[in-house]
PDB file with SEQRES, HELIX, SHEET and CRYST1 records, atoms N, CA, C and O in Angstrom:
SEQRES   1 A   20  UNK UNK UNK UNK UNK UNK UNK UNK UNK UNK UNK UNK UNK          
SEQRES   2 A   20  UNK UNK UNK UNK UNK UNK UNK                                  
HELIX    1 AA1 UNK A    5  UNK A    9  1                                   5    
HELIX    2 AA2 UNK A   12  UNK A   17  1                                   6    
CRYST1    1.000    1.000    1.000  90.00  90.00  90.00 P 1           1          
ATOM      1  N   UNK A   1       0.864  -1.197   0.000  1.00  0.00           N  
ATOM      2  CA  UNK A   1       0.000   0.000   0.000  1.00  0.00           C  
ATOM      3  C   UNK A   1       0.897   1.242   0.000  1.00  0.00           C  
ATOM      4  O   UNK A   1       1.527   1.557   1.009  1.00  0.00           O  
ATOM      5  N   UNK A   2       0.948   1.924  -1.104  1.00  0.00           N  
ATOM      6  CA  UNK A   2       1.801   3.104  -1.204  1.00  0.00           C  
ATOM      7  C   UNK A   2       1.031   4.351  -0.794  1.00  0.00           C  
ATOM      8  O   UNK A   2      -0.075   4.594  -1.278  1.00  0.00           O  
ATOM      9  N   UNK A   3       1.616   5.131   0.092  1.00  0.00           N  
ATOM     10  CA  UNK A   3       0.949   6.356   0.553  1.00  0.00           C  
ATOM     11  C   UNK A   3       1.445   7.544  -0.258  1.00  0.00           C  
ATOM     12  O   UNK A   3       2.542   8.052  -0.020  1.00  0.00           O  
ATOM     13  N   UNK A   4       0.646   7.980  -1.202  1.00  0.00           N  
ATOM     14  CA  UNK A   4       1.030   9.124  -2.038  1.00  0.00           C  
ATOM     15  C   UNK A   4       0.233  10.350  -1.624  1.00  0.00           C  
ATOM     16  O   UNK A   4      -0.834  10.214  -1.025  1.00  0.00           O  
ATOM     17  N   UNK A   5       0.721  11.526  -1.925  1.00  0.00           N  
ATOM     18  CA  UNK A   5       0.020  12.766  -1.591  1.00  0.00           C  
ATOM     19  C   UNK A   5      -1.367  12.787  -2.229  1.00  0.00           C  
ATOM     20  O   UNK A   5      -2.318  13.320  -1.656  1.00  0.00           O  
ATOM     21  N   UNK A   6      -1.471  12.204  -3.414  1.00  0.00           N  
ATOM     22  CA  UNK A   6      -2.770  12.163  -4.098  1.00  0.00           C  
ATOM     23  C   UNK A   6      -3.699  11.204  -3.376  1.00  0.00           C  
ATOM     24  O   UNK A   6      -4.899  11.456  -3.268  1.00  0.00           O  
ATOM     25  N   UNK A   7      -3.153  10.116  -2.886  1.00  0.00           N  
ATOM     26  CA  UNK A   7      -3.977   9.125  -2.193  1.00  0.00           C  
ATOM     27  C   UNK A   7      -4.583   9.742  -0.935  1.00  0.00           C  
ATOM     28  O   UNK A   7      -5.704   9.410  -0.549  1.00  0.00           O  
ATOM     29  N   UNK A   8      -3.839  10.634  -0.307  1.00  0.00           N  
ATOM     30  CA  UNK A   8      -4.362  11.282   0.910  1.00  0.00           C  
ATOM     31  C   UNK A   8      -5.631  12.059   0.584  1.00  0.00           C  
ATOM     32  O   UNK A   8      -6.575  12.087   1.374  1.00  0.00           O  
ATOM     33  N   UNK A   9      -5.644  12.687  -0.585  1.00  0.00           N  
ATOM     34  CA  UNK A   9      -6.817  13.468  -0.983  1.00  0.00           C  
ATOM     35  C   UNK A   9      -7.992  12.534  -1.269  1.00  0.00           C  
ATOM     36  O   UNK A   9      -9.149  12.890  -1.041  1.00  0.00           O  
ATOM     37  N   UNK A  10      -7.688  11.353  -1.764  1.00  0.00           N  
ATOM     38  CA  UNK A  10      -8.755  10.395  -2.075  1.00  0.00           C  
ATOM     39  C   UNK A  10      -9.299   9.789  -0.793  1.00  0.00           C  
ATOM     40  O   UNK A  10      -8.729   9.955   0.285  1.00  0.00           O  
ATOM     41  N   UNK A  11     -10.412   9.085  -0.933  1.00  0.00           N  
ATOM     42  CA  UNK A  11     -11.022   8.459   0.249  1.00  0.00           C  
ATOM     43  C   UNK A  11     -10.174   7.278   0.715  1.00  0.00           C  
ATOM     44  O   UNK A  11      -9.420   6.710  -0.076  1.00  0.00           O  
ATOM     45  N   UNK A  12     -10.288   6.905   1.980  1.00  0.00           N  
ATOM     46  CA  UNK A  12      -9.507   5.791   2.534  1.00  0.00           C  
ATOM     47  C   UNK A  12      -9.744   4.508   1.741  1.00  0.00           C  
ATOM     48  O   UNK A  12      -8.817   3.721   1.548  1.00  0.00           O  
ATOM     49  N   UNK A  13     -10.964   4.294   1.285  1.00  0.00           N  
ATOM     50  CA  UNK A  13     -11.269   3.083   0.519  1.00  0.00           C  
ATOM     51  C   UNK A  13     -10.497   3.086  -0.788  1.00  0.00           C  
ATOM     52  O   UNK A  13      -9.964   2.060  -1.211  1.00  0.00           O  
ATOM     53  N   UNK A  14     -10.442   4.249  -1.424  1.00  0.00           N  
ATOM     54  CA  UNK A  14      -9.720   4.341  -2.692  1.00  0.00           C  
ATOM     55  C   UNK A  14      -8.223   4.214  -2.440  1.00  0.00           C  
ATOM     56  O   UNK A  14      -7.488   3.676  -3.268  1.00  0.00           O  
ATOM     57  N   UNK A  15      -7.784   4.709  -1.304  1.00  0.00           N  
ATOM     58  CA  UNK A  15      -6.365   4.658  -0.961  1.00  0.00           C  
ATOM     59  C   UNK A  15      -5.850   3.222  -1.063  1.00  0.00           C  
ATOM     60  O   UNK A  15      -4.758   2.987  -1.581  1.00  0.00           O  
ATOM     61  N   UNK A  16      -6.632   2.269  -0.571  1.00  0.00           N  
ATOM     62  CA  UNK A  16      -6.191   0.880  -0.593  1.00  0.00           C  
ATOM     63  C   UNK A  16      -6.050   0.393  -2.030  1.00  0.00           C  
ATOM     64  O   UNK A  16      -5.147  -0.381  -2.348  1.00  0.00           O  
ATOM     65  N   UNK A  17      -6.946   0.851  -2.890  1.00  0.00           N  
ATOM     66  CA  UNK A  17      -6.901   0.394  -4.281  1.00  0.00           C  
ATOM     67  C   UNK A  17      -5.816   1.125  -5.053  1.00  0.00           C  
ATOM     68  O   UNK A  17      -5.186   0.547  -5.938  1.00  0.00           O  
ATOM     69  N   UNK A  18      -5.595   2.388  -4.725  1.00  0.00           N  
ATOM     70  CA  UNK A  18      -4.590   3.178  -5.452  1.00  0.00           C  
ATOM     71  C   UNK A  18      -3.184   2.755  -5.036  1.00  0.00           C  
ATOM     72  O   UNK A  18      -2.822   2.840  -3.863  1.00  0.00           O  
ATOM     73  N   UNK A  19      -2.402   2.301  -6.005  1.00  0.00           N  
ATOM     74  CA  UNK A  19      -1.020   1.920  -5.715  1.00  0.00           C  
ATOM     75  C   UNK A  19      -0.099   2.485  -6.786  1.00  0.00           C  
ATOM     76  O   UNK A  19       0.882   1.847  -7.168  1.00  0.00           O  
ATOM     77  N   UNK A  20      -0.411   3.670  -7.266  1.00  0.00           N  
ATOM     78  CA  UNK A  20       0.411   4.252  -8.344  1.00  0.00           C  
ATOM     79  C   UNK A  20       1.560   5.040  -7.730  1.00  0.00           C  
ATOM     80  O   UNK A  20       2.373   5.612  -8.455  1.00  0.00           O  
TER      81      UNK A  20                                                      
END                                                                             
C-alpha cells in the first residue's frame, strides 16, 4: 500500500486500491 500525496486526498477506501 503506497501512501502518495494524491492518495491522501482520495477516500480511505480508494487509498487501498490506489497503488500508483
